[in-house]
TIDO-511641 format. One line per 4 residues: number of its first residue (from 0); their letters; for each residue x, y, z of N, C-alpha, C, O. Coordinates in pm, 1 decimal. Atoms other than C-alpha are relative to their C-alpha. Layout:
NUM> A> X/Y/Z/X/Y/Z/X/Y/Z/X/Y/Z; ...
END
This chain:
0> XXXX> -86.5/-31.7/90.8/-3165.3/1195.6/6188.0/-60.4/-20.0/-134.2/-135.8/-113.2/-162.2; 52.0/-16.3/141.7/-3237.0/1291.6/5825.9/106.1/-29.0/-93.5/199.6/49.0/-111.8; -104.4/50.4/90.2/-3041.2/1081.7/5571.8/-56.3/43.4/-144.8/-173.6/21.8/-175.2; 27.3/-33.9/125.2/-3037.7/1218.8/5218.6/91.3/-85.8/-102.8/207.1/-114.3/-72.1
4> XXXX> -77.0/89.6/101.1/-2914.1/1012.4/4918.4/-49.8/46.5/-128.8/-130.9/138.9/-135.5; 25.5/-24.4/128.5/-2943.3/1021.8/4556.7/-129.0/-91.0/-27.7/-147.2/-201.4/23.5; 132.4/71.0/52.0/-3282.0/917.6/4397.0/55.0/-73.4/-112.3/162.3/-47.8/-166.8; -26.9/100.4/111.9/-3290.7/639.0/4137.9/11.2/75.4/-142.3/86.2/41.2/-233.8
8> XXXX> -4.6/-88.1/133.4/-3359.7/906.5/3861.5/141.7/59.4/-3.1/207.4/50.0/-106.8; -123.1/-73.5/1.2/-3051.1/1092.6/3952.6/109.5/-102.9/-39.1/187.8/-74.3/-129.6; -102.5/100.4/24.5/-2831.7/779.9/3949.0/-15.4/-51.1/-141.8/85.9/-74.5/-207.7; 20.8/41.3/142.3/-2984.1/669.6/3616.2/64.6/111.6/-90.1/140.2/84.8/-183.4
12> XXXX> -50.6/-120.3/87.9/-2903.4/1021.8/3472.3/143.1/4.0/-5.5/195.4/21.1/-115.6; -152.4/16.1/-15.1/-2532.5/995.8/3590.4/35.2/-109.1/-99.1/104.5/-80.8/-196.8; -36.3/118.3/76.9/-2502.4/652.2/3433.2/-7.6/18.0/-162.1/79.9/-11.8/-243.4; 11.4/-43.4/148.0/-2649.2/770.2/3098.6/88.3/97.1/-50.9/124.6/84.6/-167.8
16> XXXX> -91.9/-97.3/37.7/-2423.1/1070.6/3085.5/135.5/-56.8/-12.6/204.1/-26.4/-110.2; -122.3/70.4/10.6/-2115.1/852.4/3165.8/-8.3/-86.4/-119.5/99.5/-94.1/-178.4; -0.8/84.9/115.5/-2216.9/615.5/2879.1/5.4/82.3/-117.3/83.3/51.5/-207.5; -30.4/-104.9/117.7/-2249.4/896.5/2635.3/139.5/46.6/-20.8/194.8/59.5/-130.0
20> XXXX> -151.9/-67.2/-0.3/-1906.2/1034.9/2735.5/85.9/-129.4/-51.3/169.0/-114.1/-140.7; -88.0/109.0/40.9/-1754.0/675.0/2699.8/-21.3/-40.6/-138.3/73.8/-93.1/-196.2; 38.9/37.7/145.3/-1918.6/612.1/2357.5/87.3/103.6/-86.8/154.4/65.3/-182.7; -64.8/-114.9/85.8/-1772.4/954.8/2223.0/155.2/-28.8/19.7/231.6/-19.6/-76.3
24> XXXX> -150.7/17.1/-18.8/-1429.0/879.4/2368.3/49.3/-130.6/-67.5/158.2/-133.4/-124.9; -26.4/122.1/73.7/-1433.5/520.1/2234.5/7.6/5.3/-145.7/97.6/-50.5/-208.6; 8.3/-18.3/144.1/-1538.1/617.6/1885.7/129.1/75.4/-49.2/193.1/36.0/-146.7; -117.1/-79.3/30.4/-1256.4/888.2/1883.1/134.0/-84.4/6.4/221.3/-67.7/-78.8
28> XXXX> -110.6/81.1/-16.7/-998.8/636.6/2003.9/26.6/-99.2/-125.0/135.6/-112.0/-180.7; -13.5/88.9/109.0/-1085.6/376.3/1733.9/29.1/69.3/-131.2/97.8/15.5/-218.0; -28.4/-63.9/129.3/-1087.4/643.1/1458.9/160.3/49.4/-7.8/227.0/49.7/-111.3; -149.7/-32.7/-1.5/-735.5/762.7/1572.1/89.9/-129.3/-21.0/192.3/-127.1/-89.3
32> XXXX> -73.7/122.6/32.5/-617.4/403.8/1580.4/-3.4/-47.0/-152.0/93.9/-98.1/-207.4; 5.8/35.1/139.0/-747.1/344.3/1229.2/89.0/98.3/-90.6/156.4/56.8/-184.9; -88.0/-91.4/85.1/-576.6/658.9/1089.4/139.9/-12.0/35.7/222.8/28.5/-45.9; -140.5/33.0/-38.9/-258.2/564.7/1273.1/45.6/-123.8/-85.4/155.6/-130.0/-140.4
36> XXXX> -40.3/117.2/88.9/-270.6/223.7/1093.3/11.7/39.8/-143.8/102.9/-1.7/-215.4; 2.4/-52.4/160.1/-348.5/391.4/751.5/136.5/70.4/-17.6/210.1/45.8/-113.2; -127.9/-83.5/4.8/-57.1/625.3/816.7/115.5/-106.6/-22.2/188.6/-99.7/-121.0; -97.9/101.9/1.0/168.8/322.6/885.5/5.8/-78.7/-128.3/114.8/-104.9/-179.1
40> XXXX> 0.4/59.0/125.1/61.1/146.5/578.2/51.5/81.9/-110.9/115.6/27.6/-200.9; -48.7/-90.9/101.1/138.2/445.7/365.7/157.6/13.8/9.4/229.8/18.7/-90.2; -139.8/0.8/-34.6/477.5/464.1/530.8/73.4/-134.8/-60.7/176.2/-131.7/-128.4; -46.4/134.3/62.1/537.3/96.6/438.8/-2.8/-7.8/-152.4/84.8/-66.3/-216.1
44> XXXX> 10.4/-11.9/154.7/416.4/164.3/74.3/97.0/101.6/-48.4/140.3/87.4/-162.8; -95.5/-105.1/51.5/648.0/469.9/44.9/149.7/-61.3/26.2/246.1/-19.3/-37.8; -132.9/71.1/-33.2/940.8/249.1/189.6/33.1/-93.9/-126.4/148.1/-109.6/-167.4; -10.2/97.6/115.2/878.5/0.9/-105.5/33.3/90.9/-124.5/116.5/55.7/-208.2
48> XXXX> -26.5/-93.0/111.4/870.7/300.7/-348.9/137.6/48.4/-4.5/200.3/62.2/-109.5; -138.5/-56.3/-12.7/1197.7/433.8/-210.4/116.8/-95.9/-36.0/233.6/-57.5/-41.2; -90.8/96.7/38.9/1367.9/121.3/-308.3/35.3/4.1/-153.1/135.7/-49.9/-199.8; 2.1/-7.0/135.8/1303.7/205.3/-673.8/128.7/66.1/-69.8/179.5/12.4/-168.2
52> XXXX> -121.1/-67.7/42.9/1597.5/442.8/-738.6/119.0/-73.7/17.7/208.5/-74.7/-66.8; -126.3/105.1/-29.3/1847.6/197.4/-576.7/6.5/-115.1/-102.5/111.2/-154.1/-154.0; 13.8/129.2/83.4/1717.6/-97.1/-786.8/45.9/47.9/-146.3/127.4/-13.3/-215.3; -23.0/-37.8/137.0/1716.5/116.5/-1109.5/159.0/41.7/-10.0/214.8/17.2/-117.0
56> XXXX> -139.4/-27.4/9.1/2077.8/236.6/-1041.4/81.4/-117.3/-9.9/181.9/-106.7/-80.2; -78.2/112.0/9.4/2214.6/-104.6/-1003.8/-48.1/-78.6/-119.0/29.1/-102.0/-212.1; 38.2/87.9/110.3/2003.1/-312.8/-1233.4/9.8/56.4/-128.9/36.1/-20.9/-221.1; 20.2/-67.0/134.7/1976.1/-65.0/-1522.4/140.6/25.6/-41.3/175.6/-1.6/-156.2
60> XXXX> -136.2/-64.8/28.8/2338.7/77.8/-1502.8/98.8/-113.2/1.9/190.4/-115.8/-80.3; -114.1/106.8/13.1/2535.7/-240.0/-1419.1/-62.1/-132.8/22.5/14.7/-221.0/61.0; 47.3/130.6/-30.7/2303.0/-533.5/-1382.6/15.7/-85.5/-140.3/73.9/-42.1/-239.7; -4.8/84.9/111.6/2265.0/-824.7/-1625.1/-83.2/51.0/-117.0/-184.8/117.3/-96.1
64> XXXX> 58.6/-42.8/116.9/2166.4/-761.8/-1986.2/-98.0/-94.4/-85.1/-166.4/-58.9/-181.1; 72.6/109.0/68.5/2003.9/-1089.2/-2085.1/-146.5/17.3/-8.0/-202.2/113.4/45.1; 141.5/4.3/2.4/1646.1/-1177.4/-2168.0/-74.1/-2.1/114.3/-38.6/-84.3/198.8; 74.2/5.2/-130.7/1398.0/-1111.0/-1896.8/66.3/63.5/107.7/22.6/44.7/221.3
68> XXXX> -80.8/-85.2/-118.0/1638.9/-893.6/-1688.3/-72.9/130.7/9.7/-145.4/173.7/-80.0; 47.2/-139.9/-18.5/1541.8/-562.8/-1547.7/41.5/85.6/-115.6/-46.5/143.7/-179.1; -51.9/-82.3/109.8/1757.1/-382.2/-1805.3/-66.1/-13.7/-125.6/-104.6/86.8/-185.4; 72.4/34.1/119.2/1599.8/-557.8/-2100.9/-131.6/34.8/9.8/-175.8/108.3/-78.5
72> XXXX> 136.0/-27.8/0.2/1249.6/-536.2/-1991.7/-36.6/159.9/21.1/-140.1/210.3/-22.4; 32.7/-150.6/-16.4/1272.0/-160.7/-1887.5/33.9/46.6/-147.3/-50.1/116.0/-204.7; -20.0/-50.5/152.3/1428.3/-92.7/-2243.9/-124.3/-21.4/-92.6/-154.9/64.8/-174.9; 120.9/37.5/70.1/1112.7/-266.0/-2392.4/-117.7/70.1/35.6/-210.1/72.5/-45.8
76> XXXX> 118.9/-66.0/-28.7/863.6/-64.4/-2203.6/-23.0/110.3/-77.2/71.9/182.5/-107.7; 40.1/-117.9/78.0/660.9/194.6/-2404.6/10.3/131.8/108.8/-31.0/130.6/224.8; 4.7/-133.1/-83.2/725.7/560.6/-2275.1/-130.8/52.3/28.5/-208.0/71.7/-65.5; 122.5/-80.1/-39.5/441.8/715.3/-2102.2/29.4/137.2/67.4/143.1/166.2/104.4
80> XXXX> -27.9/-121.4/-51.3/389.0/1059.9/-1968.5/7.2/-9.3/160.3/-30.3/-114.4/212.4; 6.0/-14.0/-143.9/428.3/1150.7/-1598.6/-154.4/-16.4/51.9/-186.8/-92.4/143.1; 144.7/6.9/-30.1/47.0/1204.1/-1583.7/-46.7/-143.1/3.0/-101.5/-196.0/99.7; 43.5/140.2/22.0/-14.9/860.6/-1723.8/47.8/-93.6/108.1/-24.8/-180.5/156.3
84> XXXX> -57.6/87.0/-104.4/223.6/702.5/-1472.8/-57.9/18.6/132.5/-79.4/-75.9/208.4; 75.1/-35.1/-125.1/64.6/882.2/-1186.3/-152.9/-21.4/9.6/-218.9/7.4/109.5; 145.8/25.1/-7.2/-288.8/776.8/-1295.1/-93.3/129.2/-21.6/-215.0/119.2/-6.2; 68.3/-126.1/24.5/-395.4/1142.3/-1373.8/-58.9/-1.5/-140.2/3.3/-47.6/-235.9
88> XXXX> 49.9/-18.9/134.2/-642.7/1218.8/-1658.2/-23.7/-144.7/-66.4/-100.8/-227.5/-18.1; 14.6/135.1/84.2/-614.7/921.2/-1910.8/31.0/-109.6/95.4/119.6/-103.0/180.7; -29.1/109.1/-83.3/-639.2/594.0/-1753.8/134.5/-65.4/-22.4/176.7/-70.5/-137.9; -129.5/54.2/-2.0/-303.3/423.7/-1674.5/-16.5/-130.8/-74.3/-113.0/-202.9/-49.0
92> XXXX> -16.1/138.1/53.7/-214.5/121.9/-1891.9/95.0/-70.4/80.2/215.9/-51.2/66.6; -77.1/71.1/-86.7/-94.2/-107.0/-1635.0/98.5/-89.9/-55.8/196.3/-124.0/10.8; -78.7/89.6/65.9/60.9/-332.2/-1890.4/133.4/82.1/-58.7/223.2/23.3/-119.0; -115.2/-84.6/38.5/310.2/-42.7/-1965.6/105.8/17.3/115.9/176.5/117.8/123.0
96> XXXX> -78.1/-19.3/-121.7/500.7/-113.0/-1635.1/68.0/-130.6/19.9/35.3/-234.5/-37.5; -56.3/133.8/-58.0/728.0/-363.8/-1466.4/-44.3/-14.1/141.1/-65.4/83.0/213.7; 53.1/18.0/-128.6/616.4/-525.4/-1158.3/109.5/-87.0/74.2/141.5/-194.0/22.4; -82.8/75.0/-77.3/868.5/-646.7/-886.6/-70.8/-36.1/129.4/-100.3/54.3/207.5
100> XXXX> 57.5/48.6/-118.1/711.1/-857.5/-611.7/88.8/13.4/115.1/210.6/24.4/101.9; -68.9/0.2/-120.5/800.2/-845.3/-246.8/98.3/-107.2/16.7/208.9/-89.1/67.6; -95.8/119.0/-3.8/947.8/-1192.3/-273.9/122.7/19.0/-82.7/227.3/-32.5/-43.2; -107.0/-19.8/84.5/1175.1/-1084.1/-553.1/89.8/98.7/62.1/211.7/84.7/52.3
104> XXXX> -71.5/-108.7/-71.6/1282.1/-774.3/-354.0/79.3/-61.0/113.8/193.7/-23.7/139.8; -58.5/74.0/-104.2/1356.3/-1004.1/-68.8/108.5/-87.8/-38.8/214.2/-81.6/24.0; -107.0/94.3/57.1/1556.9/-1272.4/-267.1/116.5/86.0/-46.5/225.9/29.6/-48.0; -106.5/-75.8/40.9/1774.6/-986.4/-391.9/59.2/88.6/101.7/145.1/170.8/69.8
108> XXXX> -52.7/-67.8/-120.2/1842.1/-843.7/-42.1/-56.3/145.4/32.6/-21.0/207.8/132.7; 49.6/-132.3/-17.8/1650.6/-520.7/-79.9/-92.5/-2.1/111.8/-108.2/105.3/169.8; 87.7/7.5/-114.7/1402.5/-636.7/190.7/58.5/-115.7/90.8/134.6/-203.0/49.0; -40.2/104.7/-90.0/1455.8/-846.1/499.6/-96.2/-112.8/-0.6/-67.6/-226.4/37.1
112> XXXX> 123.5/114.1/1.1/1116.5/-1034.4/451.5/-75.6/33.8/-118.4/-87.1/149.9/-157.6; 89.5/-15.1/105.3/896.1/-1092.8/166.1/-161.5/22.2/43.4/-252.2/23.8/-39.8; 138.9/-32.5/-62.7/578.9/-1023.8/395.9/19.4/121.2/78.8/123.4/137.9/142.3; 20.4/-109.0/-84.0/471.7/-697.8/557.8/-122.5/-23.9/79.7/-229.1/-47.3/22.6
116> XXXX> 106.1/13.7/-93.6/252.1/-731.1/851.4/-97.7/121.8/-6.2/-65.0/240.1/4.2; 116.9/-100.0/10.8/-87.7/-559.1/815.8/-3.4/72.6/147.6/-14.3/7.1/251.3; -0.3/-83.3/-124.2/-81.5/-278.6/1084.8/-121.9/-9.8/85.0/-117.7/4.3/207.2; 131.6/41.3/-61.7/-448.3/-355.3/1161.0/-3.5/-144.0/45.7/-103.1/-185.7/104.7
120> XXXX> 22.9/145.1/-49.9/-373.3/-720.8/1232.8/-56.9/-84.4/-120.3/-87.5/-44.4/-232.7; 84.0/94.0/99.8/-519.9/-1011.1/1058.8/90.7/-34.8/-122.9/39.9/-25.3/-234.7; -94.1/50.3/116.9/-231.9/-1127.5/828.7/94.2/100.9/-63.8/122.5/203.6/-2.2; -99.8/-80.6/74.3/6.5/-968.0/582.9/-54.7/76.6/-94.6/-162.6/42.7/-143.2
124> XXXX> 42.1/-79.0/109.9/-24.8/-695.6/336.2/50.5/-63.5/-121.1/144.8/-141.6/-108.6; -36.1/42.3/140.5/13.6/-779.5/-38.6/63.4/121.9/-56.4/23.1/233.5/-23.5; -49.9/-129.1/55.6/233.1/-547.2/-241.6/108.6/-32.8/-101.6/148.4/-148.1/-118.5; -102.0/3.7/105.5/488.7/-482.2/-513.5/33.5/125.6/-40.3/-41.1/221.2/-18.9
128> XXXX> -70.5/-124.4/64.1/710.3/-221.2/-681.1/-42.8/5.1/-126.9/-30.7/-99.1/-191.5; 42.8/-9.4/135.6/568.2/-93.9/-1007.5/110.5/110.4/-57.4/145.2/207.7/9.5; -94.0/-88.7/75.2/817.1/80.0/-1257.4/-49.3/34.5/-133.7/-78.1/-50.8/-217.6; 40.3/-51.3/126.2/717.4/306.5/-1537.7/131.9/60.7/-68.5/225.8/103.5/-1.4
132> XXXX> -95.8/-74.9/78.1/943.1/441.6/-1813.4/-77.8/112.1/-61.7/-159.1/97.5/-152.9; 69.0/-123.0/43.7/831.8/802.7/-1854.8/89.5/87.1/-81.5/208.7/60.0/-96.4; -65.8/-89.8/76.1/929.9/1083.9/-2064.9/99.2/88.5/84.3/174.3/164.7/23.4; -85.6/-63.8/-95.7/1118.3/1229.9/-1755.1/92.7/-104.7/69.6/170.9/-74.9/159.9
136> XXXX> -85.5/107.2/-70.1/1281.4/902.5/-1662.2/-81.7/-108.5/72.0/-203.3/-121.2/57.6; 97.8/102.4/-62.6/1181.5/611.6/-1446.1/-82.1/55.1/103.3/-41.4/153.4/165.2; 95.8/-35.3/-91.0/886.2/647.4/-1224.3/-36.2/-133.7/79.6/-70.0/-237.7/23.2; 11.3/105.0/-82.9/850.0/424.5/-925.1/-124.4/9.5/87.9/-151.6/118.1/139.0
140> XXXX> 128.6/-17.0/-68.2/521.7/347.1/-748.6/-2.2/-130.1/101.5/-4.5/-242.7/51.8; 29.9/107.4/-93.8/490.4/125.8/-422.2/-142.0/-29.9/5.4/-217.3/65.8/23.6; 129.8/36.1/-12.6/164.6/-66.4/-417.9/-14.1/-100.8/115.3/56.8/-200.0/132.1; 23.9/86.1/-112.1/24.2/-212.6/-113.7/-139.8/-9.3/20.8/-213.3/84.6/-9.6
144> XXXX> 135.5/34.6/-41.7/-297.8/-370.7/2.2/-4.2/-63.2/127.5/49.8/-173.2/139.5; 21.7/69.8/-133.5/-380.9/-449.2/361.3/-126.1/-12.6/35.0/-189.0/87.5/69.5; 130.8/32.0/-16.0/-700.0/-626.4/409.5/-88.0/83.1/108.1/-50.9/87.3/225.4; 93.8/-79.8/-94.1/-976.4/-410.5/576.9/58.1/117.9/45.2/12.1/172.1/145.7
148> XXXX> -68.5/-125.0/-41.2/-740.7/-113.0/594.3/26.0/88.2/-97.3/-24.4/200.5/-93.8; -48.2/-92.6/81.3/-576.1/24.4/306.4/30.2/-66.2/-135.9/46.6/-187.9/-144.9; -22.3/49.4/142.4/-516.9/-7.9/-76.9/49.3/123.7/-74.6/-7.5/232.8/-69.6; -45.8/-106.9/85.4/-309.1/195.7/-307.9/-90.5/62.9/-92.4/-98.9/184.9/-106.5
152> XXXX> 108.7/-49.7/85.1/-580.5/217.1/-552.3/-111.9/88.0/34.9/-175.9/162.6/-39.1; 112.0/-73.8/-58.9/-818.7/354.0/-314.4/52.1/144.1/50.8/-17.0/245.1/38.2; -46.9/-111.7/-78.5/-599.5/610.0/-130.3/106.3/84.1/-86.3/104.7/207.2/-88.9; -114.3/-79.7/74.8/-294.2/701.9/-355.9/-49.6/60.5/-140.1/-37.4/177.8/-175.5
156> XXXX> 52.4/-45.9/134.8/-450.7/710.6/-698.0/-117.0/83.8/5.7/-145.8/156.2/-89.6; 122.5/-86.2/-3.2/-760.1/875.9/-583.8/-22.0/60.9/134.3/-117.5/29.1/205.1; -8.2/-66.6/-124.3/-682.9/1092.8/-290.5/-127.9/78.5/39.8/-169.7/79.6/155.6; 129.6/-98.2/-23.8/-994.4/1328.9/-320.0/-119.7/-86.2/17.9/-214.8/-33.6/75.7
160> XXXX> 104.7/91.9/-13.7/-1231.2/1025.6/-328.5/38.5/-139.2/23.7/26.3/-228.0/-60.7; -43.8/136.3/-29.9/-1100.3/733.8/-153.2/-102.3/-112.4/36.3/-65.4/-221.9/78.8; 91.6/90.2/-43.8/-1414.6/562.5/-90.9/11.6/-135.3/-89.5/64.4/-136.8/-200.6; 52.1/16.2/-124.0/-1513.4/294.9/9.3/115.5/-17.5/102.2/186.8/-117.6/95.8
164> XXXX> -112.2/16.4/-90.7/-1267.5/349.9/289.8/-15.9/-120.3/88.7/85.3/-185.4/115.1; 20.8/116.1/-89.5/-1408.4/80.9/511.5/-32.5/-129.8/-73.3/-79.1/-226.7/-13.6; 25.6/135.3/76.9/-1443.2/-183.9/242.6/110.5/-48.8/-79.6/95.7/-89.8/-194.8; -126.2/53.5/59.7/-1087.9/-281.6/168.6/0.8/-158.3/57.3/72.4/-192.0/151.6
168> XXXX> -13.3/132.8/-42.5/-1154.6/-655.2/204.9/80.1/-105.5/-100.2/131.2/-65.0/-204.6; -78.1/95.0/78.9/-991.3/-971.1/59.9/-48.9/14.1/-154.7/33.9/5.1/-245.3; 42.4/-2.2/147.7/-1181.6/-938.6/-261.4/53.2/111.2/-68.4/77.3/100.8/-188.7; -74.2/-118.2/58.4/-1030.9/-595.9/-322.9/139.8/-33.7/-6.4/202.1/1.4/-106.5
172> XXXX> -143.4/31.7/0.4/-691.7/-721.7/-241.6/41.2/-115.3/-103.2/154.7/-127.7/-149.4; -18.7/115.9/100.1/-731.9/-1028.7/-471.7/81.3/53.5/-117.3/173.7/-15.3/-160.7; -79.8/-37.6/122.9/-599.0/-821.1/-765.1/164.6/-8.9/30.4/247.6/-37.8/-55.8; -155.2/5.5/-32.0/-253.8/-810.0/-585.7/51.8/-140.5/-17.3/168.0/-157.2/-54.5
176> XXXX> -42.6/141.2/24.1/-241.4/-1196.9/-601.4/7.8/-44.7/-157.3/63.6/-145.0/-201.8; 13.1/38.0/142.5/-316.8/-1179.6/-972.4/107.4/72.0/-88.3/92.1/70.9/-210.5; -92.2/-72.8/63.9/-5.7/-970.1/-1066.4/66.0/-79.2/-114.9/134.4/-19.9/-198.4; -54.9/84.5/119.1/97.8/-1251.5/-1305.0/-69.2/14.2/-130.1/-16.0/-28.2/-232.6
180> XXXX> 53.0/-7.6/114.2/-145.9/-1169.5/-1550.3/56.9/111.3/-99.1/105.3/213.0/-49.4; -74.7/-87.8/93.8/-17.9/-984.1/-1863.6/-55.4/151.4/6.6/13.7/246.8/-29.0; 60.9/-131.1/0.7/-263.5/-689.3/-1809.4/58.2/80.0/124.3/51.8/202.9/127.2; -49.8/-67.9/-120.0/-102.4/-610.6/-1469.6/149.0/54.3/-18.8/195.6/131.5/65.1
184> XXXX> -133.6/-44.6/19.0/247.4/-548.7/-1607.7/92.6/-111.4/-21.5/51.5/-225.0/2.1; -98.4/102.4/8.7/569.5/-743.0/-1683.5/48.7/-21.6/132.4/84.1/69.9/206.7; -54.2/27.0/-137.9/674.6/-940.4/-1377.3/145.7/-26.8/-15.0/183.2/-106.3/-101.2; -133.4/16.8/-7.8/1033.7/-926.5/-1310.8/31.2/-107.1/120.3/24.1/-71.6/238.0
188> XXXX> -11.8/97.1/-103.3/1109.5/-1256.1/-1123.1/136.1/-3.6/72.6/147.9/-62.8/179.9; -133.2/2.7/-68.9/1478.5/-1200.1/-1039.5/72.6/129.2/-31.4/51.2/191.0/-135.7; -82.7/-126.3/11.7/1724.8/-902.8/-985.6/143.4/-36.0/-2.4/179.5/-131.2/66.8; -146.3/36.4/7.0/2103.7/-908.0/-1069.2/62.1/19.1/141.4/138.7/-62.3/192.8
192> XXXX> -54.4/-28.1/-129.4/2178.9/-743.7/-740.6/-40.5/-105.0/115.2/-156.7/-143.1/129.7; 32.5/77.9/-105.9/2211.6/-969.1/-440.1/82.1/45.1/122.4/204.9/36.3/123.4; -70.7/-49.9/-120.0/2295.4/-827.4/-98.4/21.9/-107.3/103.7/83.5/-85.6/208.1; 9.1/111.6/-103.7/2252.9/-1169.3/75.0/158.0/-51.7/16.9/185.1/-142.9/95.0
END
C-alpha cells in the first residue's frame, strides 16, 4: 500500500499563507473598529453641540440677567465672524467665547451624566460646549477629547490634516482640564434652566 501525505514544506506553506490572511483580516478589523469608535466620538460631540440652540433659547431669551449669567456673559462677548468661530483663516481667539462644562450641563438637566464614556475604553472623554457671538448670531461648538482616540482640535478644526491621528494621549487632552484659564474662554458655572 502506497500512502501519500503532505510534505513538511507543503504544511509550512499552508501555515504561512493562513498567517498572512489572518494578519490582513486582523488589521482591517482593528481599523474598522477604530473608525467606528471615532465616528461614535463625533456623534457624542455633535450631541453636545446640538444642546446649544436649546440653551441659548432658554438662557438668553428668558434666563437670569444677573452678573455671571449666560445672558450677561453672552452680551459681553466680542462679535467675531463665522470664519473666526469655525477656526478658518485667522486663528480663533478662544477668549472670545463662553465655555459650558459637561458638569454644568448635567446640573441644569441638559445631560443625564457629567461624564461621557470613551468609546475606545480606558476612562471618560473630556468635553464642553463652546459658544461664540458671531455676526450671524450664536455659534455653538461641541468639544470632546477621548484619550488615545479623538480630539476636536485634531479632527474637526483641521479635517484635511488631522495628524497625528494615533497620538491623542492624556497630554493632548490635558488642555480640556485647563478650561478655567482666561485664555480658554469665559466659564459659565451655572445655568438658569433646571430640568431636574
